[in-house]
C-alpha positions as CSV (number, residue, x, y, z in Angstrom):
1,X,16.1,-3.8,-21.2
2,X,12.8,-1.9,-21.6
3,X,13.7,0.5,-18.8
4,X,17.1,1.2,-20.3
5,X,15.5,1.9,-23.7
6,X,13.0,4.3,-22.2
7,X,15.7,6.2,-20.3
8,X,17.8,6.6,-23.5
9,X,15.0,8.0,-25.7
10,X,13.9,11.5,-24.4
11,X,10.5,11.5,-26.2
12,X,9.7,8.0,-25.0
13,X,10.8,8.8,-21.5
14,X,8.7,12.0,-21.3
15,X,5.6,10.1,-22.6
16,X,6.0,7.3,-20.0
17,X,6.5,9.9,-17.3
18,X,3.3,11.7,-18.3
19,X,1.4,8.4,-18.3
20,X,2.7,7.5,-14.8
21,X,1.8,11.0,-13.6
22,X,-1.8,10.6,-14.7
23,X,-2.1,7.2,-13.1
24,X,-0.4,8.2,-9.8
25,X,-2.6,11.4,-9.5
26,X,-5.7,9.3,-9.7
27,X,-4.8,7.0,-6.8
28,X,-2.9,9.6,-4.7
29,X,-4.5,10.4,-1.3
30,X,-1.9,12.6,0.3
31,X,1.8,12.3,1.1
32,X,1.4,10.7,4.5
33,X,-1.0,8.1,3.2
34,X,1.3,7.4,0.2
35,X,4.2,6.5,2.5
36,X,2.2,4.4,4.9
37,X,0.7,2.4,2.1
38,X,4.2,2.0,0.4
39,X,5.8,0.6,3.6
40,X,2.8,-1.5,4.4
41,X,3.0,-3.1,1.0
42,X,6.7,-4.0,1.6
43,X,8.3,-1.0,-0.1
44,X,11.4,0.7,1.0
45,X,12.6,4.3,1.4
46,X,13.8,4.5,-2.2
47,X,17.0,4.4,-4.1
48,X,18.5,7.3,-2.3
49,X,18.8,5.3,0.9
50,X,20.7,2.4,-0.7
51,X,23.8,1.7,-2.8
52,X,26.4,4.4,-3.4
53,X,24.0,7.3,-2.7
54,X,23.5,6.0,0.8
55,X,27.3,5.6,1.3
56,X,27.9,9.1,0.0
57,X,25.3,10.6,2.4
58,X,26.7,8.6,5.3
59,X,30.2,9.8,4.6
60,X,29.2,13.5,4.6
61,X,27.0,13.2,7.7
62,X,29.4,11.1,9.8
63,X,32.2,13.4,9.1
64,X,30.1,16.4,10.1
65,X,29.0,14.8,13.3
66,X,32.6,14.0,14.3
67,X,34.1,17.3,13.2
68,X,31.4,19.4,15.0
69,X,31.3,17.1,18.0
70,X,27.5,16.6,17.6
71,X,26.0,14.7,20.6
72,X,22.4,14.4,19.4
73,X,20.6,14.1,16.1
74,X,16.9,14.3,15.2
75,X,15.7,13.2,11.7
76,X,12.4,14.1,10.2
77,X,11.7,11.2,7.8
78,X,13.7,8.3,9.1
79,X,11.9,5.9,6.7
80,X,12.8,2.2,6.8
81,X,16.0,2.9,8.8
82,X,18.5,1.6,6.1
83,X,20.3,4.9,5.8
84,X,20.6,5.0,9.6
85,X,22.5,1.7,9.5
86,X,25.4,3.5,8.0
87,X,25.3,6.4,10.5
88,X,27.5,7.0,13.6
89,X,25.5,9.2,15.9
90,X,25.9,9.3,19.7
91,X,22.1,9.8,20.2
92,X,19.4,9.7,17.6
93,X,15.7,10.3,17.4
94,X,13.9,9.3,14.2
95,X,10.5,10.7,13.2
96,X,8.3,9.5,10.4
97,X,4.7,9.9,9.2
98,X,4.3,6.2,8.5
99,X,3.5,4.0,11.5
100,X,4.7,1.0,9.6
101,X,8.1,2.5,9.1
102,X,8.4,3.5,12.7
103,X,7.5,0.1,13.9
104,X,10.0,-1.5,11.5
105,X,12.8,0.8,12.8
106,X,11.9,0.0,16.4
107,X,12.2,-3.7,15.6
108,X,15.4,-3.3,13.6
109,X,17.2,-1.3,16.3
110,X,15.6,-3.1,19.3
111,X,18.1,-3.1,22.2
112,X,20.0,0.0,20.9
113,X,19.4,2.5,23.7
114,X,21.0,5.3,21.6
115,X,18.1,5.3,19.2
116,X,14.4,6.0,19.5
117,X,11.6,6.3,17.0
118,X,8.3,8.2,17.0
119,X,5.4,8.7,14.6
120,X,5.3,12.2,13.4
121,X,2.0,14.2,13.5
122,X,2.6,17.7,12.3
123,X,-0.5,19.1,14.0
124,X,0.6,17.7,17.4
125,X,4.4,18.2,17.3
126,X,6.0,20.5,19.8
127,X,9.5,21.8,19.1
128,X,9.9,22.9,22.7
129,X,9.6,19.3,24.0
130,X,13.2,18.5,25.1
131,X,12.7,14.9,23.8
132,X,12.7,16.4,20.3
133,X,15.5,18.9,20.6
134,X,18.9,18.0,19.2
135,X,22.2,19.6,18.2
136,X,21.6,18.6,14.6
137,X,18.3,18.3,12.7
138,X,18.1,16.3,9.5
139,X,15.9,16.2,6.4
140,X,17.2,13.7,3.9
141,X,15.4,13.1,0.6
142,X,12.2,14.4,2.1
143,X,11.4,17.9,1.0
144,X,10.7,17.0,-2.6
145,X,8.1,14.4,-1.4
146,X,6.1,17.0,0.5
147,X,3.6,17.9,-2.1
148,X,1.1,19.8,0.1
149,X,2.1,23.4,0.9
150,X,1.0,23.1,4.6
151,X,3.0,19.8,5.0
152,X,6.1,21.4,3.5
153,X,5.7,24.5,5.7
154,X,5.2,22.4,8.9
155,X,8.2,20.3,8.0
156,X,10.5,23.3,7.8
157,X,9.1,24.9,11.0
158,X,9.7,21.7,13.0
159,X,13.0,20.9,11.4
160,X,14.5,24.3,12.3
161,X,12.6,24.6,15.5
162,X,14.0,21.3,16.9
163,X,17.7,22.2,16.1
164,X,19.9,23.7,18.7
165,X,22.9,24.3,16.4
166,X,22.7,22.9,12.9
167,X,20.2,21.8,10.2
168,X,21.2,19.6,7.3
169,X,18.9,19.3,4.3
170,X,19.6,16.8,1.5
171,X,17.3,17.7,-1.4
172,X,16.9,19.1,-4.8
173,X,16.4,22.9,-4.9
174,X,14.6,23.7,-8.1
175,X,11.1,24.2,-9.5
176,X,9.9,21.6,-12.0
177,X,6.5,20.5,-13.4
178,X,5.0,17.9,-11.1
179,X,5.2,14.6,-13.0
180,X,4.5,12.2,-10.2
181,X,1.9,12.6,-7.5
182,X,4.3,12.0,-4.6
183,X,7.2,14.2,-6.0
184,X,7.1,18.0,-6.1
185,X,10.4,19.9,-6.7
186,X,10.7,23.1,-4.8
187,X,13.1,26.0,-4.4
188,X,13.3,25.6,-0.6
189,X,16.4,27.7,-0.1
190,X,14.5,30.9,-0.8
191,X,11.7,29.8,1.6
192,X,14.2,29.1,4.4
193,X,15.9,32.5,3.8
194,X,12.6,34.3,4.0
195,X,11.1,32.5,7.0
196,X,14.1,31.6,9.2
197,X,16.4,34.7,9.2
198,X,18.3,33.4,12.3
199,X,19.7,30.5,10.2
200,X,22.6,30.9,7.7
201,X,23.3,28.6,4.8
202,X,26.9,28.0,5.8
203,X,27.9,25.3,3.3
204,X,26.6,23.6,0.2
205,X,28.0,20.2,-0.9
206,X,27.2,19.1,-4.5
207,X,26.2,15.5,-5.0
208,X,29.1,13.2,-5.9
209,X,26.7,11.4,-8.3
210,X,24.6,14.1,-10.0
211,X,21.5,13.0,-11.8
212,X,21.7,11.1,-15.1
213,X,18.3,10.2,-16.6
214,X,19.5,6.8,-17.7
215,X,20.7,6.0,-14.2
216,X,17.9,7.2,-11.9
217,X,18.6,4.6,-9.2
218,X,22.1,5.6,-8.3
219,X,22.3,9.3,-9.3
220,X,20.4,12.1,-7.7
221,X,19.2,15.8,-8.1
222,X,19.8,16.3,-4.3
223,X,22.7,18.2,-2.8
224,X,23.6,18.9,0.8
225,X,22.6,22.3,2.3
226,X,24.1,22.9,5.8
227,X,22.6,25.6,8.0
228,X,23.9,27.0,11.2
229,X,22.4,29.4,13.7
230,X,23.7,32.9,13.2
231,X,24.9,33.1,16.8
232,X,27.2,30.1,16.6
């Protein structure tokens, strides 16, 4: 009831957001620490990996994998693995900064030889390692959680560096004031265009459930951005 009231009243909603921003900034110790702490405390990957948003994402991705005959997928930010439960990928490698999330995924998919999971360390990651090369590289609901510039830059470098044919990003693409410590909206498309000239934005798919302030748990500011290598 209270949450619904807050979302319906813009002034009240903005005030609450500002209060949450101040509180979260005080306790924030970096994006990697935030997610490890969140999973360790029993949290999940967020609303975007559940309900109708997760089904929408899976529908788009599974169709793409089938239509393009994708044989291998690597995902940067696999989270708790719930989104993956809806996926149909021949071979999958999941990467995440949170050790707790990686261990949870390993337990969840134990015995499934088509999937493997690794903790992601940006400073140690090698795109040329064939274990981490795939036809399709994924970043789903990740970019707007990369609040540090160097973390964001490394994510894009490894995301595109690991892809043989395609990259799919599911994210918002806008600049907004940072209200929460773990959320920073960026115009990433311009960054990709400037730094990865060999990749073309071949398709953009709008979210079936665009963001509504009163329904933050099953609507989203994220859309699909599909990149392909210019020589394909």
